[in-house]
N, C-alpha and C positions, 0 to 999 in steps of 0.2 A: 446709335455710334453718336460717340462725344466730336464734335467739330472742334478743333485746336480755335482757329479764329485766325484774324489777319494780326492780331498783336505782337509786341516785341518783349525782352524778359525786361526793360524797365517800368514796363504797366502794370507790373505786378503790384503795385502799391495804389494806381488806379482802379484797378480790376477791384481790390479788397475795397476803398474808399467807395465804387459803385454801389456795395453791398449795403451800407450804410453800417451794419452791424452786424457779427457771426460767431458762432462757436466755430474753431476749431480743432478737428479731431487729429489730436499729436500723440504719435504712438512713441516719439524718442528716435525715431531715424533723421537722416539730414534732412530730407523732402519735409517732414512734420516740422520738423527743427525750424527749417528756416520758415516755412509759413505760420510759426507761433509768433518768433519774432518781428516777422515784416508783420502782420497782424493787428500785432500791440504795438507797434511804430507808428503805421498808419490809424487803428480807431483808439487804440488807448483803453478805457475801460469798456468799449462799444464792442471787444475781441474777447470773449472767451473760451481759456485756451483748457482741457477738456484732456483726460490720459484713462482709460482703460487699464487696471490692474489686475492681475489675472495668473494663475499658475503660467500662462502661457506667454506672457510678456517676460523677456529678459529683463534682469534686474538693473542691467546696465545702462539699457535705452529710460528707465524712470529715473534712474538715476541724470541719467544726462540730463535729459528734458528739466528736473527742479534744480541741474545748475543753471541751465539757459534761464532760468526762473529768474534764479537769485539775480544775475548778470542784469538779465533785462528789468529787472522790478515785476514781474506780473505770475500774478495767482496759480494756480494750477487745481484745476476740480476733477478730483479724483472719483471715478465711477465705476463700475462692476458691469460689464455687458452681459454675464449672463450665460456664458456658453458654455461653461463647466457641468451647466445644471439642462442643456438642450442635450436631447439624446441624438439628436441629428446631427449636430456638432460633434460627438463623440464617438461616433459610430464613423469616422473622418471619412466620407463620400468623398468622391471627386468635386464635388461643389461647397466640400466642408468650407472654405473661407465664405460663400451666401449664406451660412448657416451664422459664422460667427459677427460676420458684419449686419447681417440686417437685429441681430442682438445689440449689437453694439450704435447702431443709426437707432433704434427705435428709442435710447435710451438718451440716447444725445437730442435727438428730438424732444422727446420731453424735457429736456434740460434747456434747450432754447426756448422751447415757450413757457419754464419756469420764470427765463432770465430777460424774456421778454429781446432775442436775438431774432433777428432778421432771417437768418442762411445758417446753415450748417456746415462746412467747408473741411474740404480733403486736401491731404498734400500729393493726390495722384498726379503724376507728369504726361509728356507726352508719350516718353516710351512705354509706357505702364498702358498704353491702348494695343497695341501691336500681341501683350500676351495672353492667356486665357487668365481671365482673371473675374471670376464670378460674383468677388466683392465689388465689383463695377455694375452688377446687376443688382447689387442690395444697393446701393448708392443710388442708383436711377429710379429704385422702388419710392424712394425717401428722398428726392429730387435735391439731395447733395449736390453741390457746384464746386468744381475743382478748379481752383484760381489759376494754378500754374499751366492746365491746358487752357484755357481761355488766354492766357497771357502767352501760349506758344513757348514756353520752354521745357525743356527734356531736362535729362539728369546732370548732363555735362553742364547747362545752362546752371541749373539747383547749385551744383557744385563751384562753380566760376563765381556765380553772385553772394556765396556762402564767405569765399575765400576774397573778395573785394571786399565784403563788410565786415574781415576780421573776425569773421564766429568760429571759436575754437573747435567746432566740430564738423568744419567743412571737408575733412577728411577720411571722415568716421567710416569703414565700411558698411558696406549695408547689413542690416540685422533683422531678417525676416522673424517673426513670430516662432515660436518654441515647437509649434504644433506643425509647421513646414517640414520638420526634422523626421516627424513621425511616418512610414510609408503609405502610403492611400492605402487604405482598407484595415491598417494594424489599429485599432482602437485606442483614441485619445484617454489617458488615462493620468492622475497628479504623479501617478510614480515615473512613467515613463517620460513626464515634460520636466520632474526635478532631475531621474536622469541624465536627461540634455543638457541640462542646465549646468549639471557640476561636472561633467567630464569636460566639456567645453570651458568653464572658468578656470579645472584643474590647470587643461593644457596651454591656455595662454599664459597662465600664469608661470609656468614652470619654465615653458619652451619660447615666451614671448614671440606668439604669433598672431599675425590677425585675423589671419583667415582660422576658421575652425571649425568645423561641422562634426555633429554627433547622429547619425540616421540609425531609427530604430525601424527594426522589421521582424515581426513574431518577438522571438525570447531573442535576439543578435542586435547587438550595438556595433556599426561600424564607424569610425574614425577619418574623415577625409579633412585633407590639410589642403595647400597648394603644390598643385602639381610640380612647378620650380623646384622648390625644396626637397621634393624625394629624388627626385634628379642625381644620377650617378657624380656628378661634378659639383650637386650642389653640398654633396657628405655629411647629411643630414638624417637618413634614411634609419641608420643604425639607431643616432640617439632620439632619434621621434617614435621608433617601436619600442623602445626600452621605455620612454617615457609614460607612453600608452599602456602596456604593462604592468607599469606600476604603479598607474592610480587605479587600474584596471581592478587589482586585488582591494581597495577600499570601496570603490563602486560596487563591486560583487555583494558586497558587505551591506551594502548600504540600500540596494536596490536588488534583491533576491528575486522580483519577478523576470529579471534581465540576463541569461544566461548565460551569452559570452560578451567578450567588448574585445576588437580588435582593430588593427588600421587596415585601411583600404587602398592596397599598396595603386590603386589608380590616381588615387588624389583625388581632389574636389572637384564635381561636376554639378552646374546651378540646375536646380530642379530636380535632382538624379530621385527624390523620396516620392516623387507625384506621377501617378500609372493613373491612363486612363479606361486601363482595365487591371485592377488590382486583383 
Protein backbone atom coordinates (compact mmCIF):
# COMPACT_ATOMS: atom_id res chain seq x y z
CA UNK A 1 0.00 0.00 0.00
CA UNK A 2 1.37 3.43 -0.96
CA UNK A 3 1.41 5.92 1.90
CA UNK A 4 0.24 9.45 1.12
CA UNK A 5 2.52 10.96 3.79
CA UNK A 6 1.98 14.24 5.62
CA UNK A 7 2.74 16.63 2.79
CA UNK A 8 0.47 19.21 1.17
CA UNK A 9 0.00 20.53 -2.36
CA UNK A 10 2.76 23.16 -2.41
CA UNK A 11 5.31 20.46 -1.57
CA UNK A 12 5.23 18.83 -5.03
CA UNK A 13 8.22 20.83 -6.25
CA UNK A 14 10.10 19.89 -3.07
CA UNK A 15 9.30 16.22 -3.63
CA UNK A 16 10.68 16.40 -7.15
CA UNK A 17 13.75 18.37 -6.06
CA UNK A 18 14.39 15.63 -3.51
CA UNK A 19 14.64 13.09 -6.31
CA UNK A 20 17.57 14.95 -7.83
CA UNK A 21 16.65 13.74 -11.30
CA UNK A 22 13.84 11.72 -12.84
CA UNK A 23 12.14 10.29 -15.89
CA UNK A 24 8.49 11.37 -15.98
CA UNK A 25 6.02 8.93 -17.55
CA UNK A 26 3.76 11.41 -19.36
CA UNK A 27 0.63 9.99 -20.97
CA UNK A 28 -0.86 13.35 -21.96
CA UNK A 29 -3.62 13.45 -19.36
CA UNK A 30 -3.94 16.26 -16.82
CA UNK A 31 -2.04 14.48 -14.04
CA UNK A 32 1.06 13.54 -15.99
CA UNK A 33 1.05 16.83 -17.92
CA UNK A 34 1.17 18.80 -14.69
CA UNK A 35 3.89 16.51 -13.39
CA UNK A 36 5.90 17.06 -16.58
CA UNK A 37 5.57 20.84 -16.32
CA UNK A 38 6.44 21.02 -12.61
CA UNK A 39 9.32 18.55 -12.97
CA UNK A 40 10.77 20.54 -15.86
CA UNK A 41 10.45 23.81 -13.94
CA UNK A 42 11.98 22.29 -10.80
CA UNK A 43 14.73 20.17 -12.34
CA UNK A 44 15.33 21.47 -15.86
CA UNK A 45 17.50 19.07 -17.85
CA UNK A 46 17.46 16.67 -14.90
CA UNK A 47 13.86 15.80 -15.77
CA UNK A 48 13.40 13.63 -18.85
CA UNK A 49 9.82 13.65 -20.14
CA UNK A 50 8.92 10.34 -21.79
CA UNK A 51 5.79 9.43 -23.74
CA UNK A 52 4.71 6.02 -25.00
CA UNK A 53 3.18 6.10 -28.47
CA UNK A 54 1.02 3.19 -29.58
CA UNK A 55 -2.37 2.48 -31.19
CA UNK A 56 -3.86 2.52 -27.66
CA UNK A 57 -2.80 6.12 -26.94
CA UNK A 58 -5.29 8.78 -28.08
CA UNK A 59 -3.74 11.07 -30.68
CA UNK A 60 -5.14 14.04 -28.79
CA UNK A 61 -3.10 13.10 -25.71
CA UNK A 62 0.11 13.01 -27.73
CA UNK A 63 -0.72 16.36 -29.33
CA UNK A 64 -1.52 17.89 -25.93
CA UNK A 65 1.82 16.77 -24.51
CA UNK A 66 3.73 18.19 -27.46
CA UNK A 67 1.89 21.49 -27.09
CA UNK A 68 2.87 21.64 -23.41
CA UNK A 69 6.44 20.81 -24.40
CA UNK A 70 6.45 23.64 -26.93
CA UNK A 71 5.12 26.16 -24.42
CA UNK A 72 7.38 25.05 -21.57
CA UNK A 73 10.50 24.35 -23.60
CA UNK A 74 11.11 20.70 -22.80
CA UNK A 75 11.82 17.81 -25.14
CA UNK A 76 9.66 14.69 -25.33
CA UNK A 77 11.30 11.27 -25.57
CA UNK A 78 8.93 9.00 -27.46
CA UNK A 79 9.13 5.32 -26.58
CA UNK A 80 7.44 2.09 -27.65
CA UNK A 81 6.17 0.20 -24.60
CA UNK A 82 5.63 -2.89 -26.75
CA UNK A 83 2.17 -3.81 -25.47
CA UNK A 84 0.91 -4.60 -28.98
CA UNK A 85 3.48 -7.39 -29.14
CA UNK A 86 2.52 -8.86 -25.77
CA UNK A 87 -0.06 -11.66 -26.12
CA UNK A 88 -0.99 -11.33 -22.44
CA UNK A 89 -2.04 -7.71 -23.01
CA UNK A 90 -3.80 -8.49 -26.29
CA UNK A 91 -5.96 -11.13 -24.60
CA UNK A 92 -7.44 -8.27 -22.54
CA UNK A 93 -7.63 -10.04 -19.18
CA UNK A 94 -8.80 -8.45 -15.94
CA UNK A 95 -5.21 -7.37 -15.22
CA UNK A 96 -4.55 -6.02 -18.71
CA UNK A 97 -3.10 -2.80 -17.26
CA UNK A 98 -0.46 -4.76 -15.38
CA UNK A 99 0.94 -6.15 -18.62
CA UNK A 100 0.80 -2.77 -20.36
CA UNK A 101 2.51 -0.94 -17.50
CA UNK A 102 5.10 -3.67 -17.10
CA UNK A 103 6.21 -3.10 -20.69
CA UNK A 104 6.14 0.67 -20.22
CA UNK A 105 8.12 0.72 -16.99
CA UNK A 106 10.65 -1.78 -18.33
CA UNK A 107 11.32 0.57 -21.25
CA UNK A 108 11.39 3.69 -19.06
CA UNK A 109 13.68 2.03 -16.53
CA UNK A 110 16.09 1.39 -19.39
CA UNK A 111 15.74 5.03 -20.43
CA UNK A 112 16.52 6.15 -16.87
CA UNK A 113 19.70 4.08 -16.93
CA UNK A 114 20.65 5.44 -20.37
CA UNK A 115 20.18 9.06 -19.30
CA UNK A 116 21.50 8.72 -15.74
CA UNK A 117 18.20 9.71 -14.13
CA UNK A 118 17.76 8.56 -10.52
CA UNK A 119 13.97 8.07 -10.30
CA UNK A 120 11.09 6.96 -12.51
CA UNK A 121 7.98 9.04 -11.68
CA UNK A 122 4.31 8.64 -12.56
CA UNK A 123 1.27 10.92 -12.34
CA UNK A 124 -0.63 8.65 -9.95
CA UNK A 125 -2.63 10.64 -7.39
CA UNK A 126 -4.38 9.84 -4.11
CA UNK A 127 -7.73 9.11 -5.77
CA UNK A 128 -6.12 6.36 -7.86
CA UNK A 129 -5.25 4.38 -4.73
CA UNK A 130 -8.90 3.58 -4.03
CA UNK A 131 -9.47 1.92 -7.44
CA UNK A 132 -8.52 -1.50 -8.72
CA UNK A 133 -5.38 -0.57 -10.65
CA UNK A 134 -3.12 -3.47 -11.62
CA UNK A 135 -0.76 -0.92 -13.15
CA UNK A 136 0.20 0.14 -9.62
CA UNK A 137 1.47 -3.38 -8.99
CA UNK A 138 3.71 -3.04 -12.05
CA UNK A 139 4.86 0.34 -10.74
CA UNK A 140 5.82 -1.28 -7.45
CA UNK A 141 7.73 -3.99 -9.33
CA UNK A 142 9.90 -1.31 -10.95
CA UNK A 143 10.25 1.00 -7.97
CA UNK A 144 8.25 3.81 -9.60
CA UNK A 145 7.69 6.87 -7.40
CA UNK A 146 4.39 8.76 -7.25
CA UNK A 147 5.19 12.38 -6.38
CA UNK A 148 1.56 13.52 -6.23
CA UNK A 149 0.82 10.79 -3.70
CA UNK A 150 3.91 11.73 -1.72
CA UNK A 151 2.72 15.36 -1.74
CA UNK A 152 -0.79 14.36 -0.60
CA UNK A 153 -2.51 15.50 -3.82
CA UNK A 154 -5.76 14.15 -5.23
CA UNK A 155 -7.32 14.90 -8.63
CA UNK A 156 -9.05 18.04 -7.42
CA UNK A 157 -5.78 19.40 -6.07
CA UNK A 158 -4.04 18.64 -9.34
CA UNK A 159 -6.66 20.49 -11.36
CA UNK A 160 -6.58 23.39 -8.89
CA UNK A 161 -2.81 23.64 -9.21
CA UNK A 162 -2.99 23.52 -13.01
CA UNK A 163 -5.56 26.34 -12.94
CA UNK A 164 -3.46 28.40 -10.54
CA UNK A 165 -0.48 28.03 -12.88
CA UNK A 166 -2.62 29.08 -15.85
CA UNK A 167 -1.97 25.84 -17.76
CA UNK A 168 -4.10 25.29 -20.85
CA UNK A 169 -4.94 21.68 -20.01
CA UNK A 170 -6.40 22.29 -16.53
CA UNK A 171 -9.98 21.44 -17.56
CA UNK A 172 -9.15 18.61 -19.98
CA UNK A 173 -11.57 15.70 -19.42
CA UNK A 174 -10.20 12.35 -18.27
CA UNK A 175 -8.69 10.47 -21.19
CA UNK A 176 -7.75 6.87 -20.37
CA UNK A 177 -6.10 4.69 -22.97
CA UNK A 178 -8.20 3.40 -25.85
CA UNK A 179 -7.76 -0.15 -24.60
CA UNK A 180 -10.00 0.71 -21.66
CA UNK A 181 -12.91 0.99 -24.13
CA UNK A 182 -12.64 -2.68 -25.09
CA UNK A 183 -14.70 -4.92 -22.81
CA UNK A 184 -12.67 -7.29 -20.66
CA UNK A 185 -12.26 -10.59 -22.51
CA UNK A 186 -12.71 -9.06 -25.97
CA UNK A 187 -9.21 -9.19 -27.49
CA UNK A 188 -7.35 -5.95 -28.14
CA UNK A 189 -6.70 -5.49 -31.87
CA UNK A 190 -5.44 -2.60 -33.97
CA UNK A 191 -8.80 -2.52 -35.77
CA UNK A 192 -10.76 -2.17 -32.53
CA UNK A 193 -8.48 0.55 -31.19
CA UNK A 194 -8.67 2.46 -34.48
CA UNK A 195 -12.45 2.09 -34.49
CA UNK A 196 -12.70 3.58 -31.00
CA UNK A 197 -10.52 6.53 -31.99
CA UNK A 198 -12.46 7.16 -35.22
CA UNK A 199 -15.89 7.08 -33.59
CA UNK A 200 -14.95 9.27 -30.63
CA UNK A 201 -13.10 11.85 -32.73
CA UNK A 202 -15.89 12.03 -35.33
CA UNK A 203 -18.61 12.54 -32.72
CA UNK A 204 -16.63 15.13 -30.78
CA UNK A 205 -16.04 17.11 -33.95
CA UNK A 206 -19.63 16.82 -35.18
CA UNK A 207 -21.43 17.42 -31.88
CA UNK A 208 -18.94 19.45 -29.84
CA UNK A 209 -19.12 16.99 -26.95
CA UNK A 210 -16.42 16.73 -24.30
CA UNK A 211 -17.39 13.28 -23.05
CA UNK A 212 -17.71 10.51 -25.63
CA UNK A 213 -16.83 6.84 -25.23
CA UNK A 214 -17.00 4.11 -27.85
CA UNK A 215 -17.18 0.75 -26.06
CA UNK A 216 -16.60 -2.46 -28.00
CA UNK A 217 -17.74 -5.90 -26.90
CA UNK A 218 -17.24 -8.68 -29.38
CA UNK A 219 -18.36 -7.33 -32.77
CA UNK A 220 -20.64 -4.60 -31.37
CA UNK A 221 -19.79 -0.96 -30.62
CA UNK A 222 -21.87 1.23 -28.31
CA UNK A 223 -21.54 5.00 -27.97
CA UNK A 224 -21.79 6.54 -24.50
CA UNK A 225 -22.22 10.26 -23.87
CA UNK A 226 -23.02 12.36 -20.81
CA UNK A 227 -26.40 11.10 -19.50
CA UNK A 228 -27.48 14.70 -18.90
CA UNK A 229 -27.58 15.47 -22.62
CA UNK A 230 -29.72 12.39 -23.27
CA UNK A 231 -32.37 13.58 -20.81
CA UNK A 232 -35.64 14.73 -22.44
CA UNK A 233 -35.20 18.28 -21.19
CA UNK A 234 -31.86 18.60 -23.01
CA UNK A 235 -33.57 17.95 -26.32
CA UNK A 236 -30.49 16.42 -27.96
CA UNK A 237 -31.12 12.66 -27.97
CA UNK A 238 -32.46 12.68 -31.54
CA UNK A 239 -29.55 14.78 -32.78
CA UNK A 240 -27.02 12.49 -31.14
CA UNK A 241 -28.69 9.29 -32.35
CA UNK A 242 -28.75 10.69 -35.89
CA UNK A 243 -25.06 11.58 -35.71
CA UNK A 244 -24.19 8.08 -34.48
CA UNK A 245 -26.19 6.58 -37.36
CA UNK A 246 -24.47 8.84 -39.87
CA UNK A 247 -20.92 8.13 -38.77
CA UNK A 248 -21.92 4.48 -38.43
CA UNK A 249 -22.08 4.13 -42.20
CA UNK A 250 -18.43 5.13 -42.61
CA UNK A 251 -17.53 3.20 -39.47
CA UNK A 252 -18.77 -0.09 -40.89
CA UNK A 253 -16.88 0.48 -44.15
CA UNK A 254 -13.62 1.17 -42.36
CA UNK A 255 -13.94 -1.52 -39.70
CA UNK A 256 -15.68 -4.58 -41.20
CA UNK A 257 -14.81 -6.69 -38.16
CA UNK A 258 -17.28 -4.68 -36.07
CA UNK A 259 -20.81 -5.48 -37.17
CA UNK A 260 -22.91 -2.88 -35.35
CA UNK A 261 -22.64 0.55 -33.79
CA UNK A 262 -25.37 2.32 -31.83
CA UNK A 263 -26.10 4.83 -29.09
CA UNK A 264 -26.26 3.47 -25.55
CA UNK A 265 -29.48 4.99 -24.14
CA UNK A 266 -28.13 4.76 -20.59
CA UNK A 267 -25.35 7.25 -21.31
CA UNK A 268 -21.82 7.18 -19.98
CA UNK A 269 -20.83 5.16 -16.92
CA UNK A 270 -17.24 4.99 -15.71
CA UNK A 271 -15.61 1.60 -16.11
CA UNK A 272 -18.51 -0.09 -17.92
CA UNK A 273 -16.13 -2.07 -20.13
CA UNK A 274 -14.36 -3.60 -17.14
CA UNK A 275 -15.62 -6.98 -15.92
CA UNK A 276 -14.18 -9.06 -13.13
CA UNK A 277 -15.85 -12.14 -14.67
CA UNK A 278 -15.76 -11.61 -18.44
